[in-house]
C-alpha positions in Angstrom: 0.0 0.0 0.0 1.3 3.4 -1.0 1.3 6.3 1.4 -0.8 9.3 0.4 0.9 12.2 -1.4 2.9 14.6 0.7 3.1 12.2 3.6 6.8 13.0 4.0 6.0 16.6 4.5 3.3 15.9 7.0 5.7 13.7 9.0 8.3 16.4 8.8 5.9 19.1 10.0 4.8 16.9 12.9 8.5 16.2 13.8 9.3 20.0 13.7 6.2 20.8 15.8 7.3 18.2 18.4 10.8 19.7 18.3 9.4 23.2 19.0 7.3 21.8 21.8 10.3 20.1 23.3 12.8 22.9 23.0 10.6 26.0 23.3 7.0 25.1 24.5 6.1 28.7 25.0 6.2 29.1 21.2 3.5 26.6 20.5 0.6 29.1 20.8 2.4 31.4 18.4 2.8 28.6 15.9 -0.9 27.7 16.3 -1.9 31.3 15.8 0.2 31.7 12.6 -1.1 28.4 11.2 -4.6 29.6 11.8 -3.9 32.9 10.1 -2.4 31.2 7.0 -5.2 28.6 6.8 -7.9 31.3 7.2 -6.2 33.5 4.5 -6.1 30.6 2.1 -9.8 29.9 2.6 -10.6 33.7 2.3 -8.5 34.0 -0.9 -10.2 30.9 -2.5 -13.7 32.2 -1.8 -12.8 35.7 -2.9 -11.7 34.3 -6.3 -14.8 32.2 -6.5 -17.1 35.1 -5.8 -15.3 37.7 -7.9 -14.7 35.4 -10.9 -17.6 33.0 -10.8 -17.7 32.9 -14.6 -14.0 31.8 -15.0 -13.3 29.0 -12.7 -10.1 27.1 -13.7 -11.6 23.6 -13.6 -14.5 24.7 -15.7 -12.2 26.2 -18.3 -10.1 23.1 -18.4 -13.2 21.0 -19.0 -14.3 23.4 -21.8 -10.8 23.0 -23.4 -11.3 19.2 -23.4 -14.7 19.5 -25.0 -13.4 22.0 -27.6 -10.4 19.8 -28.4 -12.6 17.6 -30.6 -13.7 20.5 -32.7 -10.7 22.7 -33.1 -7.2 22.5 -31.9 -6.5 26.2 -31.9 -9.7 26.9 -29.8 -8.7 24.2 -27.3 -5.2 25.7 -27.1 -6.6 29.2 -26.4 -9.0 27.8 -23.8 -6.2 25.9 -22.0 -4.2 29.1 -22.0 -7.2 31.0 -20.5 -7.6 28.2 -17.9 -3.9 28.5 -17.0 -4.2 32.2 -16.6 -7.3 31.6 -14.3 -5.2 29.2 -12.2 -2.5 31.8 -11.9 -5.0 34.5 -11.0 -6.4 32.3 -8.2 -3.0 31.6 -6.9 -2.1 35.3 -6.9 -5.3 36.2 -5.1 -4.7 33.5 -2.4 -1.0 34.7 -2.1 -2.2 38.3 -1.6 -4.6 37.2 1.1 -2.0 35.2 2.9 0.6 38.0 2.8 -2.0 40.5 3.9 -3.2 38.6 6.9 0.2 37.3 8.0 1.9 40.7 7.7 -1.0 42.3 9.6 -2.1 44.7 6.9 
């Protein structure tokens, strides 16, 4: 049986959290607070993108590109490009939210 993806990073994060708890237990609330900020910012950024660009969701654009591919290759290529831009847009919105919340702006 294979381990789920990113299992190594999960184990590493747990090991580092245990190390912080062992060497500096007073920092655990700070780590929890920062983790909550980042997690909340990611959720906020995702929902901001969904609400602002409800007509251009990346997964929908990729599905449309697959459907168009049977009709015209150029149209499918343009739609995949648009889907890629929508994915970058979503990532940048999430990045802005994470930076904004974690920097305290």
